[in-house]
C-alpha positions in Angstrom: 27.0 3.2 -29.3 28.1 6.8 -29.6 28.9 9.0 -26.7 27.4 12.5 -26.7 29.7 15.1 -28.0 31.0 16.7 -31.1 34.4 15.0 -31.5 35.4 13.6 -34.9 34.8 9.9 -35.7 37.8 8.5 -37.6 37.5 5.2 -39.5 40.6 3.5 -40.8 41.1 0.4 -43.0 44.3 -1.5 -42.2 44.1 -3.7 -45.3 44.2 -3.0 -49.0 40.5 -3.9 -49.4 37.6 -1.6 -49.9 35.0 -1.2 -47.2 31.6 0.3 -46.8 30.3 1.8 -43.5 26.8 2.9 -42.8 26.4 5.0 -39.7 23.2 6.4 -38.2 22.7 8.8 -35.4 19.8 10.9 -34.0 18.9 13.1 -31.1 18.5 11.2 -27.8 15.1 9.5 -27.5 12.9 10.8 -24.7 11.7 7.3 -23.7 13.4 4.1 -22.4 14.6 1.9 -25.3 14.6 -1.8 -25.5 17.6 -3.1 -27.5 17.6 -6.4 -29.4 20.2 -8.1 -31.5 18.8 -6.4 -34.7 16.3 -3.8 -33.6 15.4 -1.1 -31.0 11.9 -0.6 -29.7 10.0 1.4 -27.0 8.6 -1.6 -25.2 9.6 -5.2 -24.3 6.5 -6.5 -26.1 7.4 -4.6 -29.3 10.9 -5.8 -29.1 9.8 -9.4 -28.8 7.4 -9.0 -31.8 10.2 -7.4 -33.8 12.7 -10.1 -33.0 10.1 -12.8 -33.9 9.4 -11.1 -37.2 13.1 -11.0 -38.0 13.4 -14.8 -37.1 10.4 -15.5 -39.4 12.0 -13.6 -42.3 15.3 -15.5 -41.7 13.4 -18.8 -42.0 11.7 -17.7 -45.2 15.1 -16.7 -46.7 16.8 -20.0 -45.7 13.8 -22.0 -47.1 14.1 -20.1 -50.4 17.7 -21.0 -50.9 20.3 -18.9 -52.7 18.4 -16.4 -54.8 21.2 -14.0 -55.7 21.0 -12.7 -59.2 23.8 -12.5 -61.7 24.5 -9.0 -60.6 24.8 -10.1 -57.0 21.6 -8.5 -55.7 19.4 -10.4 -53.2 15.6 -10.1 -53.2 14.0 -8.2 -50.4 11.4 -10.0 -48.3 8.5 -8.1 -46.7 
């Protein structure tokens, strides 16, 4: 997503609402990467397995229903 370089990244909010951004970056990976909707892997097989695991976790969460607590936290599925 990011181009190589050292230029500044500027984020602006055009509304009067708070926002949270989580950005990650790293040195370029020396191997070909396989990009999925939610994950990045080093082989097509690993990407497929990862995407299947994410889909399985989604099914588990949907089956469990709304499990938010009074404080708004949501349980983590492993």
